Residue frames relative to the residue before (quaternion, step in Angstrom):
aa qw qx qy qz dx dy dz
M 1.0000 0.0000 0.0000 0.0000 0.00 0.00 0.00
T 0.1592 -0.7718 0.6134 0.0522 3.44 -1.32 0.86
E 0.2065 -0.7871 0.5667 0.1289 3.59 -0.87 0.77
Y 0.1663 -0.7608 0.6250 0.0533 3.56 -1.00 0.98
R 0.0589 -0.7919 0.6077 -0.0003 3.51 -0.98 0.80
R 0.2474 -0.7415 0.6061 0.1471 3.56 -1.05 0.77
V 0.0294 0.8117 -0.5741 0.1028 3.56 -0.52 1.14
L 0.4419 -0.6071 0.5832 0.3098 3.51 -1.47 0.16
L 0.0256 0.8158 -0.5728 0.0761 3.53 -0.73 1.21
D 0.8105 -0.0116 0.0155 0.5855 3.56 -0.31 1.09
G 0.6968 -0.4609 0.2815 0.4720 3.55 1.13 0.67
S 0.7235 0.4373 -0.2535 0.4701 3.66 1.07 -0.22
V 0.4568 -0.6269 0.5298 0.3429 3.71 -1.06 0.55
V 0.0244 -0.7817 0.6177 -0.0825 3.46 -0.90 1.20
E 0.3461 -0.6747 0.6207 0.1993 3.56 -1.15 0.87
T 0.0354 0.7840 -0.6198 0.0056 3.59 -0.85 0.98
V 0.3724 -0.6493 0.6246 0.2224 3.44 -1.55 0.26
R 0.3882 -0.7027 0.5432 0.2459 3.59 -0.89 0.91
D 0.0273 -0.7461 0.6637 -0.0460 3.45 -1.19 1.14
G 0.7816 -0.1916 0.0350 0.5925 3.59 0.01 1.41
D 0.7805 -0.2736 0.1802 0.5325 3.59 -0.55 -1.23
E 0.6269 0.5005 -0.3465 0.4863 3.54 1.19 0.48
L 0.3111 -0.6868 0.6313 0.1816 3.55 -1.32 0.62
V 0.2073 -0.7908 0.5753 0.0254 3.53 -0.93 1.14
A 0.2559 -0.7530 0.5814 0.1717 3.69 -0.68 1.00
G 0.6871 -0.5107 0.3308 0.3970 3.43 -1.29 0.36
D 0.7041 0.4661 -0.2844 0.4540 3.59 1.20 -0.52
G 0.6415 -0.5137 0.3031 0.4825 3.52 1.40 0.22
R 0.5033 0.6572 -0.4568 0.3258 3.57 1.01 -0.45
R 0.1444 -0.7945 0.5856 0.0701 3.71 -1.04 0.79
V 0.0389 0.7711 -0.6355 -0.0044 3.55 -1.14 0.56
K 0.5859 -0.5863 0.4509 0.3311 3.51 -1.07 0.86
A 0.4951 -0.6647 0.4590 0.3200 3.72 -0.75 0.92
E 0.6739 0.5039 -0.2963 0.4518 3.60 0.93 -0.86
E 0.6921 0.4755 -0.2580 0.4779 3.67 1.17 -0.55
A 0.5682 0.6578 -0.3408 0.3581 3.60 1.25 -0.39
T 0.3508 -0.6768 0.6041 0.2323 3.56 -1.17 0.63
H 0.2423 -0.8354 0.4848 0.0914 3.41 -0.25 1.33
L 0.2123 -0.7124 0.6522 0.1484 3.72 -1.24 0.41
P 0.5750 -0.4732 0.4387 0.5031 3.63 -1.11 0.01
P 0.5660 -0.6857 0.3698 0.2695 3.41 -1.08 0.91
V 0.7523 0.1877 -0.1201 0.6200 3.46 1.48 -0.20
V 0.2546 -0.7459 0.5835 0.1958 3.44 -1.32 0.18
P 0.1608 -0.8741 0.4578 0.0218 3.36 0.19 1.52
S 0.4392 -0.6467 0.5203 0.3438 3.65 -1.14 0.31
K 0.7944 0.0043 0.0081 0.6073 3.60 1.20 -0.43
V 0.1606 -0.7343 0.6483 0.1210 3.59 -1.24 0.49
I 0.1416 -0.7782 0.6106 -0.0395 3.48 -0.71 1.39
A 0.0532 -0.8060 0.5893 0.0175 3.70 -0.87 0.86
V 0.3525 -0.6973 0.5689 0.2567 3.56 -1.03 0.74
H 0.5199 -0.6077 0.5097 0.3173 3.56 -1.29 0.52
L 0.8311 -0.1065 0.0751 0.5407 3.64 -0.68 -0.86
N 0.0929 0.7740 -0.6198 0.0905 3.57 -0.94 0.95
H 0.6736 0.4652 -0.3255 0.4732 3.67 0.79 -0.66
R 0.4807 -0.7200 0.4186 0.2744 3.54 -0.81 0.90
S 0.6212 0.5345 -0.3279 0.4700 3.47 1.30 -0.59
R 0.6284 0.4801 -0.3720 0.4860 3.61 0.98 -0.46
V 0.6204 0.5420 -0.3467 0.4485 3.58 0.96 -0.70
A 0.6431 0.4998 -0.2966 0.4987 3.61 0.97 -0.90
E 0.6679 0.5257 -0.3198 0.4187 3.57 0.81 -0.84
F 0.7263 0.3528 -0.2308 0.5430 3.65 1.04 -0.71
G 0.3806 -0.7238 0.5023 0.2810 3.69 1.11 0.04
A 0.3405 0.7590 -0.4768 0.2841 3.48 1.12 0.75
A 0.3458 -0.6747 0.6027 0.2488 3.57 -1.40 0.18
L 0.3931 -0.7180 0.5188 0.2464 3.58 -0.72 0.99
P 0.4802 -0.5948 0.5497 0.3368 3.67 -1.18 0.55
A 0.6999 -0.4723 0.3865 0.3711 3.42 -1.44 0.09
A 0.7751 0.0470 -0.0103 0.6300 3.37 1.28 -0.68
P 0.6266 -0.5833 0.3457 0.3842 3.64 -1.12 0.48
T 0.2514 -0.7353 0.6141 0.1381 3.46 -1.27 0.55
Y 0.2547 -0.8210 0.5072 0.0617 3.61 -1.08 0.66
F 0.0778 -0.7509 0.6437 0.1250 3.44 -1.40 0.05
H 0.4360 -0.7175 0.4928 0.2288 3.52 -1.31 0.46
K 0.1362 -0.7450 0.6378 0.1401 3.63 -1.09 0.62
P 0.4252 -0.7164 0.4778 0.2788 3.62 -0.62 0.88
T 0.5705 -0.6419 0.3785 0.3454 3.58 -1.04 0.54
S 0.4841 0.6486 -0.3905 0.4387 3.48 1.48 -0.18
A 0.6229 0.5212 -0.3423 0.4724 3.69 1.22 -0.37
L 0.4862 0.6814 -0.4726 0.2758 3.73 1.09 -0.23
N 0.0428 -0.7463 0.6627 -0.0456 3.35 -1.28 0.88
A 0.3586 -0.7561 0.5209 0.1685 3.56 -1.31 0.28
H 0.7018 -0.4063 0.3583 0.4625 3.60 -1.36 -0.10
R 0.8268 0.1092 -0.1612 0.5277 3.53 -0.91 1.01
G 0.4764 0.6296 -0.4994 0.3567 3.72 1.07 0.40
V 0.5378 -0.6297 0.4614 0.3183 3.49 -1.20 0.56
V 0.2015 -0.7387 0.6221 0.1633 3.63 -1.02 0.70
V 0.2655 -0.8082 0.5103 0.1260 3.55 -0.80 1.00
R 0.1814 -0.6963 0.6872 0.1002 3.47 -1.05 1.01
P 0.3866 -0.7394 0.4971 0.2382 3.71 -0.44 1.21
E 0.5742 -0.5666 0.4687 0.3601 3.51 -1.21 0.49
G 0.7491 0.3411 -0.2563 0.5068 3.60 -0.83 0.84
C 0.6736 0.4223 -0.2768 0.5398 3.58 1.37 0.03
K 0.0630 -0.8432 0.5330 0.0294 3.58 -1.13 0.61
W 0.7064 0.4168 -0.2876 0.4945 3.49 1.22 -0.11
L 0.1407 0.7745 -0.5763 0.2196 3.47 0.24 1.55
N 0.0691 -0.8432 0.5332 0.0020 3.59 -0.27 1.25
Y 0.3736 -0.6651 0.5914 0.2615 3.61 -1.21 0.60
E 0.0155 -0.7533 0.6573 0.0137 3.52 -1.43 0.44
G 0.2298 -0.7922 0.5565 0.0997 3.57 -0.17 1.36
E 0.0688 0.7912 -0.6006 0.0924 3.57 -0.81 0.95
V 0.3783 -0.6276 0.6091 0.3033 3.44 -1.60 -0.07
A 0.2016 -0.7722 0.5916 0.1147 3.59 -0.84 0.96
I 0.3217 -0.7208 0.5978 0.1402 3.50 -1.12 1.08
V 0.1803 -0.7796 0.5953 0.0728 3.61 -0.84 0.97
I 0.3453 -0.7506 0.5316 0.1865 3.54 -0.75 1.10
G 0.3344 -0.7943 0.4879 0.1388 3.60 -0.95 0.91
R 0.7815 -0.0133 0.0232 0.6233 3.53 1.30 -0.68
T 0.6970 -0.4907 0.3081 0.4226 3.59 -1.26 0.40
A 0.0901 -0.8091 0.5796 -0.0356 3.49 -0.82 1.16
R 0.2141 0.7522 -0.6054 0.1477 3.58 -0.72 0.94
N 0.8413 0.0018 -0.0455 0.5387 3.61 -0.94 0.98
I 0.3276 0.7195 -0.5369 0.2945 3.60 0.54 1.07
S 0.4718 -0.6555 0.5086 0.2985 3.56 -1.20 0.42
R 0.6721 -0.4913 0.3796 0.4034 3.56 -1.35 0.37
A 0.6811 0.5116 -0.2907 0.4357 3.54 1.08 -0.82
E 0.6647 0.5059 -0.2690 0.4795 3.43 1.33 -0.46
A 0.5066 0.7271 -0.3841 0.2592 3.53 1.24 -0.74
G 0.6058 0.6021 -0.3409 0.3926 3.64 0.89 -0.85
R 0.6814 0.5160 -0.2783 0.4382 3.57 0.98 -0.80
Y 0.6950 0.4716 -0.2635 0.4746 3.47 1.41 -0.21
I 0.5774 0.6023 -0.3299 0.4416 3.39 1.47 0.04
A 0.3282 -0.7612 0.5126 0.2239 3.64 -0.59 0.95
G 0.7398 -0.3018 0.2486 0.5475 3.45 0.99 -0.86
Y 0.4582 -0.6820 0.5125 0.2495 3.53 -1.29 -0.28
T 0.0248 -0.7655 0.6394 0.0670 3.60 -1.23 0.43
V 0.5646 -0.5643 0.4852 0.3569 3.54 -1.49 0.08
A 0.1216 -0.7833 0.6095 0.0108 3.51 -1.06 0.94
N 0.0749 -0.7381 0.6562 0.1381 3.51 -1.33 0.29
D 0.2175 -0.8254 0.5183 0.0531 3.45 -0.31 1.30
Y 0.1231 -0.8279 0.5454 0.0441 3.58 0.42 1.23
G 0.0782 -0.7707 0.6284 0.0712 3.45 -1.44 0.61
L 0.2521 -0.7448 0.6057 0.1220 3.53 -0.92 1.04
H 0.1363 -0.8759 0.4603 0.0487 3.44 0.35 1.31
D 0.3962 0.6967 -0.4812 0.3550 3.63 1.31 0.13
F 0.7111 0.4354 -0.2219 0.5055 3.56 1.16 -0.65
R 0.4276 0.7546 -0.4477 0.2173 3.65 1.21 -0.06
D 0.5899 0.5830 -0.3715 0.4172 3.63 1.17 -0.54
T 0.7560 0.4049 -0.2106 0.4693 3.52 0.93 -0.80
D 0.7784 0.2952 -0.1190 0.5412 3.53 1.13 -0.86
A 0.1750 0.8329 -0.5047 0.1446 3.55 1.16 0.54
G 0.6844 0.4807 -0.2960 0.4614 3.70 0.97 -0.83
S 0.7979 0.3041 -0.1708 0.4917 3.52 0.54 -1.27
M 0.1702 -0.7849 0.5494 0.2306 3.62 1.13 -0.86
L 0.1949 0.8202 -0.5237 0.1226 3.57 0.98 0.64
R 0.7606 0.3468 -0.1986 0.5117 3.58 0.76 -1.01
V 0.5412 0.5961 -0.3880 0.4485 3.57 1.24 -0.62
K 0.8443 0.1871 -0.0715 0.4971 3.65 0.57 -0.97
G 0.7282 0.4690 -0.2262 0.4456 3.57 1.25 -0.37
S 0.4100 0.6969 -0.5003 0.3098 3.62 1.17 0.10
D 0.7059 -0.4852 0.3237 0.4019 3.60 -1.26 0.54
T 0.8536 0.2098 -0.2143 0.4259 3.51 -1.22 0.87
L 0.5657 0.6884 -0.3303 0.3114 3.60 1.33 -0.17
C 0.7107 0.3805 -0.2834 0.5195 3.51 1.19 0.19
P 0.0075 -0.7852 0.6181 -0.0354 3.72 0.18 1.19
L 0.0554 -0.7457 0.6639 -0.0086 3.47 -1.15 0.95
G 0.5343 0.6324 -0.4466 0.3393 3.60 -1.16 0.58
P 0.5034 0.0159 -0.7869 -0.3565 1.30 -2.45 -0.41
G 0.8187 0.1129 -0.0747 0.5581 3.68 1.14 -0.48
L 0.5475 -0.5722 0.5213 0.3178 3.47 -1.51 -0.05
V 0.1079 -0.8196 0.5605 0.0494 3.62 -0.36 1.09
T 0.1998 -0.7687 0.5898 0.1460 3.63 -0.84 0.90
D 0.8336 0.2952 -0.1716 0.4343 3.47 -1.38 0.22
W 0.4339 0.7067 -0.4515 0.3293 3.48 1.19 0.64
D 0.3701 -0.7277 0.5528 0.1673 3.62 -0.85 1.12
F 0.2652 -0.8232 0.4833 0.1356 3.63 -0.29 1.24
H 0.5256 0.6455 -0.4197 0.3617 3.65 1.17 -0.06
G 0.8780 0.1515 -0.0741 0.4481 3.53 -1.14 0.84
K 0.4860 0.6737 -0.4461 0.3330 3.66 1.16 0.45
R 0.4426 -0.6966 0.5148 0.2321 3.49 -1.12 0.91
L 0.0643 -0.7759 0.6259 0.0463 3.55 -0.98 0.77
R 0.0153 0.8033 -0.5931 0.0519 3.66 -0.75 1.04
T 0.1502 -0.7312 0.6553 0.1154 3.50 -1.28 0.70
R 0.1072 -0.7665 0.6313 0.0503 3.47 -1.18 0.84
V 0.1286 -0.7257 0.6679 0.1031 3.51 -1.28 0.63
N 0.8284 -0.0584 -0.0059 0.5570 3.54 -0.70 1.24
G 0.7791 -0.3938 0.1897 0.4493 3.58 0.89 0.85
A 0.6225 0.5588 -0.2805 0.4706 3.55 1.32 -0.71
V 0.4032 -0.7075 0.5245 0.2486 3.61 -0.91 0.89
V 0.0419 -0.8303 0.5555 0.0142 3.74 -0.58 1.03
Q 0.7689 0.1316 -0.1494 0.6076 3.60 1.24 -0.24
D 0.0289 0.8046 -0.5882 0.0763 3.56 -0.87 0.95
G 0.2701 0.7953 -0.4944 0.2238 3.51 -0.09 1.35
S 0.3920 -0.7277 0.5201 0.2150 3.60 -1.19 -0.09
T 0.5373 -0.5944 0.4613 0.3811 3.58 -1.18 0.46
D 0.6126 0.5650 -0.3897 0.3921 3.53 1.05 -0.19
E 0.5811 0.5741 -0.3870 0.4277 3.52 1.35 0.15
M 0.4959 0.6679 -0.4208 0.3619 3.46 1.36 -0.09
T 0.4239 -0.6983 0.5206 0.2483 3.55 -1.00 0.96
W 0.7771 0.1436 -0.1008 0.6045 3.56 1.05 -0.82
D 0.4118 -0.7529 0.4779 0.1876 3.61 -0.63 1.17
M 0.7200 -0.4450 0.3029 0.4380 3.55 -1.37 0.17
H 0.6149 0.5522 -0.3430 0.4465 3.61 0.89 -0.78
Y 0.6599 0.5183 -0.2962 0.4562 3.54 0.75 -1.11
L 0.6758 0.4981 -0.3129 0.4442 3.66 0.72 -0.99
V 0.6952 0.5010 -0.3083 0.4130 3.60 0.82 -0.88
A 0.6509 0.5182 -0.2819 0.4778 3.46 1.21 -1.06
D 0.6511 0.5448 -0.3275 0.4148 3.60 1.00 -0.89
I 0.6481 0.5033 -0.2945 0.4898 3.60 0.89 -0.99
A 0.7158 0.4951 -0.2632 0.4162 3.51 0.72 -1.11
R 0.4431 0.6932 -0.4477 0.3501 3.65 1.21 0.01
T 0.8161 0.0917 -0.0010 0.5706 3.46 1.06 -0.97
I 0.7304 0.3069 -0.2692 0.5475 3.72 1.08 -0.04
T 0.3630 -0.7422 0.5152 0.2280 3.50 -0.85 0.99
L 0.2127 -0.7814 0.5768 0.1073 3.56 -0.76 1.10
Y 0.2003 -0.7888 0.5764 0.0735 3.55 -0.94 0.95
A 0.7107 -0.4651 0.3424 0.4016 3.51 -1.31 0.43
G 0.7686 0.3102 -0.2362 0.5071 3.59 -0.69 0.96
D 0.4985 0.6720 -0.4040 0.3698 3.61 1.27 -0.23
V 0.2834 -0.7937 0.5301 0.0934 3.49 -0.91 0.81
L 0.0276 -0.7685 0.6380 0.0401 3.67 -0.95 0.79
L 0.2422 -0.7468 0.6037 0.1383 3.68 -0.72 1.06
S 0.3193 -0.8417 0.4272 0.0844 3.46 -0.81 1.14
G 0.6938 -0.5069 0.2482 0.4473 3.44 1.32 0.27
T 0.3201 -0.7802 0.5161 0.1501 3.60 -1.06 0.57
P 0.4725 -0.6588 0.4909 0.3189 3.72 -1.11 0.45
A 0.7567 -0.3938 0.2674 0.4481 3.57 -1.33 0.02
H 0.8554 0.2935 -0.2357 0.3557 3.45 -1.50 0.40
S 0.1126 0.7229 -0.6284 0.2641 3.27 0.59 1.57
R 0.0537 0.8258 -0.5565 0.0737 3.62 -0.70 0.97
P 0.6351 -0.5473 0.3641 0.4056 3.70 -1.15 0.24
V 0.1883 -0.7386 0.6373 0.1136 3.43 -1.36 0.51
R 0.2531 -0.7819 0.5497 0.1494 3.44 -1.18 0.34
P 0.6737 -0.4816 0.3531 0.4353 3.57 -1.30 0.33
G 0.6981 0.4122 -0.3195 0.4906 3.61 -0.80 0.92
D 0.6181 0.5816 -0.3325 0.4112 3.59 1.21 -0.63
V 0.2199 -0.7252 0.6377 0.1380 3.67 -1.10 0.60
V 0.1213 -0.8055 0.5793 -0.0308 3.46 -0.62 1.28
E 0.0211 -0.7910 0.6111 -0.0221 3.60 -0.79 1.08
V 0.0918 -0.7194 0.6833 0.0847 3.59 -1.08 0.83
E 0.0736 -0.7807 0.6201 -0.0234 3.43 -1.07 1.10
V 0.0310 -0.8002 0.5988 -0.0078 3.46 -0.88 1.09
E 0.5508 -0.6629 0.4020 0.3092 3.53 -0.73 1.16
G 0.8105 0.1676 -0.1937 0.5268 3.60 -0.67 1.18
L 0.7456 0.4223 -0.2560 0.4474 3.64 1.01 -0.18
G 0.5437 -0.6207 0.3917 0.4070 3.53 1.36 -0.37
R 0.5355 -0.6318 0.4962 0.2603 3.48 -1.55 -0.09
L 0.1606 -0.7740 0.6065 0.0852 3.59 -0.79 0.90
S 0.0506 -0.8438 0.5335 -0.0276 3.54 -0.74 1.15
N 0.0112 -0.8012 0.5973 -0.0351 3.56 -0.76 1.05
H 0.2393 -0.7467 0.5939 0.1800 3.52 -1.29 0.52
I 0.3870 -0.7299 0.5243 0.2063 3.59 -0.84 1.10
V 0.0055 0.7829 -0.6218 0.0222 3.56 -0.91 0.96
S 0.4723 -0.6832 0.5021 0.2409 3.60 -1.31 0.35
G 0.8127 0.2943 -0.1990 0.4619 3.50 -1.23 0.62
P 0.4943 0.1952 -0.6659 -0.5236 1.54 -2.03 -1.52
T 0.7873 0.2460 -0.1646 0.5410 3.46 1.25 -0.23
A 0.5291 -0.6443 0.4330 0.3426 3.64 -0.97 0.56
V 0.5793 -0.5492 0.4727 0.3732 3.44 -1.34 0.51
R 0.5108 -0.6791 0.4418 0.2876 3.63 -0.78 0.98
T 0.2411 -0.8011 0.5352 0.1173 3.60 -0.82 1.00
D 0.5517 0.6669 -0.3524 0.3559 3.55 1.23 0.11
L 0.7528 0.0855 -0.0665 0.6493 3.57 1.48 -0.05
G 0.7944 0.3845 -0.2579 0.3932 3.41 -1.45 0.29
A 0.6443 -0.4713 0.4229 0.4290 3.51 -1.38 0.12
Q 0.3463 -0.7560 0.5306 0.1642 3.62 -1.08 0.91
P 0.6274 -0.4808 0.4263 0.4398 3.66 -1.18 0.30
S 0.0730 -0.8184 0.5700 0.0047 3.60 -0.86 0.83
E 0.2434 -0.7615 0.5900 0.1131 3.55 -1.30 0.37
S 0.1274 0.8081 -0.5478 0.1752 3.53 0.86 1.12
E 0.6640 -0.4677 0.3742 0.4476 3.56 -1.31 0.00
E 0.6346 0.5081 -0.3772 0.4436 3.55 1.07 -0.52
V 0.6093 0.5362 -0.3620 0.4584 3.57 1.09 -0.47
L 0.7096 0.4991 -0.2239 0.4441 3.43 0.90 -1.15
S 0.6442 0.5095 -0.3183 0.4733 3.65 1.00 -0.82
T 0.6966 0.4218 -0.3118 0.4895 3.70 0.98 -0.69
A 0.6545 0.5150 -0.3450 0.4329 3.67 0.91 -0.75
L 0.7719 0.3816 -0.1831 0.4744 3.56 0.88 -0.92
G 0.2779 -0.8162 0.4769 0.1709 3.61 1.28 -0.10
G 0.8572 -0.0673 0.0519 0.5079 3.55 -0.71 -0.89
D 0.6421 0.5123 -0.3362 0.4607 3.58 1.19 -0.31
W 0.4394 0.6572 -0.5096 0.3396 3.69 1.10 0.04
E 0.5202 -0.7300 0.3560 0.2642 3.48 -0.72 1.13
F 0.7338 0.3767 -0.2645 0.4997 3.62 1.21 -0.23
R 0.3220 0.7668 -0.4999 0.2418 3.51 1.30 0.29
G 0.8218 0.2156 -0.1965 0.4895 3.51 -0.84 1.07
I 0.6226 0.5029 -0.3124 0.5117 3.49 1.48 -0.01
R 0.7902 -0.1724 0.1495 0.5688 3.46 0.79 -0.94
S 0.5564 -0.5536 0.4740 0.3992 3.66 -1.27 0.21
P 0.5932 -0.5598 0.4578 0.3538 3.48 -1.36 0.57
E 0.3748 -0.6473 0.5858 0.3120 3.60 -1.14 0.62
R 0.2756 -0.7494 0.5831 0.1496 3.42 -1.31 0.82
R 0.0016 -0.7831 0.6200 0.0488 3.44 -1.07 0.56
P 0.5729 -0.5967 0.4127 0.3814 3.67 -1.13 0.61
P 0.4722 -0.6743 0.4651 0.3255 3.66 -0.93 0.69
E 0.5562 -0.5972 0.4604 0.3494 3.48 -1.24 0.53
R 0.0833 -0.8171 0.5704 0.0069 3.57 -0.94 1.02
R 0.3743 -0.7020 0.5447 0.2654 3.47 -1.08 0.57
P 0.5201 -0.6400 0.4674 0.3186 3.63 -0.90 0.67
P 0.4918 -0.6259 0.4745 0.3759 3.55 -1.08 0.45
T 0.3291 -0.7269 0.5761 0.1772 3.55 -1.21 0.88
R 0.3198 -0.7148 0.5975 0.1728 3.58 -1.29 0.61
């Protein structure tokens, strides 16, 4: 396996290869991995994520899986990196971590079979598919602001090639305490299936990212928390939660909400009515258009 990392070195974006605890640039310059300013390991044209996939999360929600996976889109403006700050906007409180494995495409893929899919994968990296559930009432279908707000897609620290995704442990920690503990063997649809499925109708280009789903126990975090996602063989992605810097505008658009739909998703198996009844839905508060 080889691990590639994109970092800032002397003010420039540099591709490096990890050599022990150092990163080596093509011109021979070296920097300690712990001292480097990391960037996302790839520059995708799109980031696509699967909804439910890990069996432990399905069981936690008492959900029924569809016959085939469903997906949502995270805009590339949400990209973040190892040790980058993750912003919970002022006026919001339901920001959840979701530790995941990210698939990185290596060459253009369109209408390929599951058996062929591995040949189109450049490698894998660690991801944290944060969700700002305060907007779930208004964006429940697209999840655009829930999953696509700025900073909510950290990837890294590096891109690892020739990694066998079978039987790998995935753990998320908050302030050092393990809060998610799962395995890639929990996945209903594996990496090759996801790539081939998406490529039936959407052309995937080199650098594109597919997020493969999270295990049980996604929960809210608060400003000041340090969240780490560790995947066996891929490394550890660390991010610090911060507040602000500005509040969500209140003079237009749907406002952050705290309905049962929001609470039931953010709190997962800890929601007080889990297994008793479905959450009650209510339309989000909206500000009328101004002229």
